N, C-alpha and C positions, 0 to 999 in steps of 0.2 A: 194321777200326778203329772204335771207338765213341766216340772223343773227337776233336774238332777245335778248333783254336785259331786265331782270326783277330784282326786289329787294325783298329780304327776310331777315331773321335774324337767327343767330346761338345763342347758349347759351354758356356762359363761366362764370360759377358761377351764380351770380344773374345778371350779365350783359348780354346784348343781342346785340352784335356787328352786324352791317349791313353786309349782304352778297349780292354780285351781281351775279345773275345767268345768264350766257351767253350760249345761245344755237345756234349752227352753223350746218347747213345742207350743205353737199357738195357731189359732184359726187365721185364715187369710189366704192370699195367693201362695201356691206352693213355691218354696224357695229353700235354699241351704246356704246360710250366711255364716262366715267364720271371721271373728274379729279378735283383736288382742295382739297387734304387731306381729302377725304371722308371716314367715317367709314363704316363698313359692312352694317349697316342699311341703309345708304344713297345709297350705291352701289346697294342694292337690289331694289331701286326705279325703275331701268330699267324694271324689270318684272312687277311691279305694274302699272307703267305708261302705258306700252304697252297694258296690259289687260284692264285697265280702259278706254283708248281711244277707243279701238275696241268695247268694250261692250257698250259704250255710243253712238255708231254710228258715231264716228269721224274717220278721216283718219290718219293712222299711216304710215309715210314714210319708208316702208320696204326696198325700193331699194336705200336709201340714206345713206351716212356716217354721223351719228349723233355724235356730240361732245358737251358735257355739261361741262362748267367750272364754279366752285364755287370759287369766289374770295372774299377776298384775299387767295392766295394759301397756306399761312403758318398758317391759322386759322383752327383748327380741326372742322369738322362738323359731327354731329351725329343725330340720330333719323330719323323718316320718315317725318319731317316737310317740306322737300324740294320736296316732291312728286308733290304738286300742282304747284309750280312755274316751275318745269321741264316740266310738262305736258303742261302748258300754253305756255312755251317757244317753244316747238315743234310745237304747233298749230300756234303760231305767225310766226315762221320761215317758215312754210309751207303755210302761208297766209290764214289760216282758221279763224283767228280773227284779229282785228285791233291792230297792234303792237304799234301804236302811243298812244293808251290809257294806255299802261302798265306803263308808267312813273308816273301815278297818284296814283299807288297802291303799297303796299307791301303785299306779299302773304306768307302763311304758312298753311300747312294741309297735313295730310296723306290720301292717296287714298286706298280705297278697290278695289278689282279686278272688281267690278261692277261700280266703279266711285263714290261711296259715300265718303263723307269727314268725316274723323274720327278726334277726338280731339287730340291736341298736348300738350305736357308739356310746362310749362313756358309761357303761353299766357300773364299773368300779367307782367312777367319780360320783355317781348317784348314791351308791351304797355308803361311801365315805361321808357324803353330805348328810345322809339320814342319821348315821351314827353320831356325827358332830352335833346335830340338832336335837338328839335324844328322842327321835320319833319312835313311837310304839307300834306304828303300822307295819303290816307285811308288804313287801315289795314284790309285785307280780311282773315277771319278765318273760320274754321268749326263752326257750330252753338253753340255747348256747350262751345268751347274755346272763341268765340266772346262775349258771355254773361259775361264770366269771365274778359276778357280784357276791357269790357265796364265800369268796376268799376273805371278805370282811366279816370278822367274827362278831357275835352279839346281835345279829339281825335275823329276822325271819324272811328268807328269800324263797319264793314259790315260782315254779316253772310251769309253762304251758306251751303246747305245740300248736294249738289251733284256737281260734276264737270260741268255738263251742266248749272247749275245756274250761275256759273262764266263765262262760255263761252258766254252765252246769254248777259251778261253785257258788254262783250268786242267785240261784233259783230260790223262791220263797219256801219256807217250811222245811220239812224233812227231805225234800227232793234234792237239796244241795249236796254236791259231791266235792269234797275239799281237794285242792290242788296239792301235788306232792312238793315237799321241801327240796330245794336244790342242794346238791352236794358239790362242794368245791373240788376242782381238779388241781391238786398240788403234786406235780410230778417232780420229785426231788432227786432225780438221777444225778450222779456226780458229773459235773461238767467236764468236757474233754477239751483242754486247751493245748496248743503246741508248746513244746518244752523250750525254755530259754537256752538250754545247753546246746540246742541245735544251731544257734548262731555262733559261728566260729570267730574267734578274736573279739574285738570290740569290748574289751574289759572295762574301759572307761565309760562307755555308753551303758553297759549293763549295771555298773555301779550307780550311775545317775538315775537309771530306771528304778533301781531298788529304793533310792532316797525319795524319788517322786511317789512311789507306791506307799512308802512308810508314812509320809507326811501329807499326802493328798495334794501334791504340787503339780502345777502345769509344767510342760517340758517341750523344748524345741530341739530337734536333731538336724544338723546341717552336715552334708557330706555329698560326695559324688554319687552318681547313680550306681545301684547294684552293690552297695556296701552293707546292706542289712537293716536299713532304717524301717522299712515296712515290716520286716520280720520281727524286729524288736517291739514295734507297736502292737502287732497281733498277739504277742505273748504277754503283754502287760496285764491283761485281765486275769491271767493265771497267777499273778503275784498278789492279788488283792483278796481279802477275806470275803466270805459270803455276805450278802446283804442281811441286815436285821429285818424283823417283821415289818416295822414301820417303813424302812427304806424300800423293801420289796413292794409293799402296797402302793407307795407313792410312785415308784417307777412303773408298775403295772397300770396304775390309773392313768398316767400320761399316755402310755402306749395304747390304752383302750380308747382314747379320744380319736385315734386314727385307725382303729380296728386292727392294730398290729401286735397285740399282746398274744404271746404264745405260752400256754400253761406249762409246756415242757421245759421252759426256761425260767420257771419261778425261782426267785431269790438269786438269779445270776446277773452279773454285771452286763449291761448292754454296751455293745461296741458299735457306734455309728461312724461310718466313713463316707461322707458325701463326696461326690465328684467335684473337682476343682472348678467346674463351670457353674456350680450352685450359686443362686442369687442370694441377696441379703434376706429376702422373704423366706427362701427355702431354709436358710440357716437359723434365723431368729423367730420365724413364724409370721403370720399375717393372713391376709385374705379377708373375705366377708362372707360369713362370720369368721372371726379370727381362729386360726388353727395353729397348733404347736409346730415349731420348726425343729431342725436337727438338734439344736442345743437343749431343747426341752425333752425331746425323745431320748436324749442321752442322759437324762436326769439320774443321778446316783450311779452313772456309768462312765463310759469313756467316749470322747469325741476325738476321732483321729482325722486330722486334716493333712493329707499328703499333698505334695507340691504346693506348699503354703503360698509361695510368691505368685502362683498362677491364679489364685482366687481373685475375684473382683475386689477392688479397694474398699468399696462401700460395704461389702459383706464382711470383710475382716474388721473394719472399724466398728461394726455393729456388735462385735464380741466384747468390746471393752467393759461396758457396764455389767453384763452377766458374769464375766470373770471375777468382778469385785463383789457383786451383791448376791449371786446365786439365784436370780429370778429375772424375768423379762416381762415388761408391761407393754402390751400392744395397744396403741390408741388409734381409733378411727373416728370419723365424724359422728357416727351413730352410737358407738359403744366402745368400751375398754375392757380388755381381758388380761389377766395376769397368769403366767405359767411359771412353774419352778424350773430352774436351770442350774442345778448344782452338778456340774459335770467336771470331769478331769480332762483337760486339754492335752493331747499328745500330737505334736505337729512335726512335719518333716519337710525339708526343702533342699534343693541343690544350692551350692554356693555362688553359682553364676549361670548365665544362659546356656552355655555348653555343658555345664555340670562338672567340669574338671579343674576348677581353680583349687590349687593346693594338692592336686593328685600327683604323687611321685611316679605313678605308672603311665600317665598320659599327660600330654601338654595341653594347656588351656589356650583357646583361640580368642578369648574375650579381651577387650581393652579395659584398662582400669576404670574408665568412665562407665563402660557397659556393666562391669561388676558392681560398681557403686549404685547405678540406677536400678539394677536388678534387685539387689539387697534392700534398696530404699523403698521397694514396694511394700515392705513391712514397716509400718510407721514406728517411730520411737515410743509413743505412748502404749502401743500394743506390745512391743518387745519388753517394755518396762513391766508389764503385767505377767510375763512368763517367768516363772521362778528359776528354772534350770535351762540353760542353753549349752548344748554339748556338741562337740565335733565328732562326726562318725567318719573316720578316715578310710581310705581304700585298704583292702585286705590283701596281703601278699599271697602269691600262689602257694607258697609252702605252708602257710597257715590254713588255707582252704583244703589242702591235701592231707593235713594232719588230722588226728582223731579229735572229736569234740572235747572242749575243755571248759572249765568253769563249773559253777554250781547249777543244779537242776532247778526248775521252777518251784518244786516242792520245798527245797531247802531255803530258797530266797523267800518264799511265801511264809514259811515258819518264822523267819527273822522279822518280816514285815508285820506279821500278826502280833509278835511280842512288842515291837516298837509302838504299834497302834494301841495296844492295851496299856502301855505305860502312859501314853498321851491322854487316853480317856480317863484313866485313874487320876492323873495329875490335874487335868484342866477340863475334862468333859467334852473335848472336841479334838480334831486333828490339828496339827500345827499350822497348816495352810489357812485355817479359819480363825486363827488368833487375832483378836483386835488389839488396839494400842495398850490397854490395861493388861491384857493377857501376855503381850510381849514383854512388858516391864516386869511382870510377876514371874514368868517362867523362862525368859531368855536373858536373865541378868548375867552380866559379865564381870570378871574381876578387873583390876586396874590395867594389867598388861593386855588382856584380850580386848578391853574397851579401847585402849590406845591404838592397838593394831587395826581394829575395825575403822576407827576414825581416820587414820592415815590413809587406808585404802579408799574410803569414801571420798576423801579430799582429792586424792590423786586421780581417781577415775571419774570424778564429777557426778556422783550418784544423786538421784532424787531421793526424797524422803521415802517414797514407795520402795525403791531399790534397797535402801538401807534396811528397811523392815523385812523385806523378802529374804535378804541374805541371812538375817537373824533367824527367820523361820526355818530356812533350809539347814542352817547350822544346828538348830535345835533337833531337826529330824536326824541328822547325821549322829548327833550325840545320843539320841534315843536308840538308834540301831546299834551303837557301841555299848549301850547300857550305862552311859555316864549320866550322872545327875546334873552336872554343870556343863555349859557350853565352853569349850576350850579353844585355844588359838588354832589347833589343828582342824577342828570342825569348821571354824570360820574360814580358814585358808581353803578348805575344800569347797565351801559354799561360794567363795569369791570367784573361784576359777570357772564357775558355771554362769557368770553374769554377762560376759562379752564374747560373742562369737561373730556376729555380723558386723560388716563395715559400717552400716548405717547406725549402729548403736554406739559407735565410737564418739 
């Protein structure tokens, strides 16, 4: 037989479309041609495959014309994941293994020159794509990648350490030795988060943090340096409930695209805190082929942007659409990729260049124009998309010297869990995700409360987006209080979180 057909998968964003690997051996001048819109990494498989076959004691058809086609031809292919199916295709076409068995499997794996199988990126994305498509094939992966892919239930994932392990499973007749099934590593040790009670003072910021956690809202903290903004953000994950099975799989699948998934953090919220020198590509993703950025790596988790005003303007403006839609589409001339980006934004910044505007303990050196320009680095449209804006004032020395006060993270997390359960029972989603119909149905106001909100919107010059975001935040405050209706007190609390920066005036 001179033609072998195998199945593998490429990566396109978080999707993993199926790829058919066709290997043909023909007479003629010896050559090894690889076609099908293959990237440089894929084309280099020719040398890795040749060396791996020879080092493993297998026959490489030196005197034949080898043609490898990766179909569909218009789908870009990248990385070394096609090494294993190409090597097996050559062996099947040269009748060294049973070609009839190949249809039962999908293969992916990078080969070393000695024939060892190395992990590949996106194993979880491949497994999720197989489950969505209803494929009945077994997925054969390198051992480390197989343990990762086995997190997806309902699939047969088999692990191999070396090329010869796979070859032995595909020998004809009774000589075949099956590959072991991979076992998922789900380390469910209780996460250890710092306690919210360790932050002294800042009762207003703690309350805002609780509302943000309860309703899934974004939040901006503004205050002088050293007032606890970073401490509050680092304790935010401890206020949130564990991820559901679906959320955990989606979060892990995105992380696996960059080989940064850690099984020991299964079902835990991711906290991403990029440096303020990060570019827009680093935040939203990009490159060729497109890779996920920080907003996608924070999917179902927290994106903490410290020193918000120091980020490049283009990087911050790129956050607008993902904050609204929960996804990011990266378009390039040759291809387009979509990544999920349902993250919870927690940002922090100083009120002015010197950092002490409004600080009763130290005088500010900045001019009014300097303060306005500094705060103006955060555009009005971006500020409009941040639900809660809270001032984090300087803490008096006597407060720092006193014993810790306030509730522990465990107590706050219990209230947050109850509030989120009310929301999911009532509307099937968190308040921050309510659309127009959902707001009308679940944030209805009585006559007095409606008049109160209308007067506030008129005086403060709100946009329609601000109006709706105040309603969502007020709904979260009502859920924390266990109230069925949104009242004037909940609205008043939500309104005070709308304007902190001068540029938002």
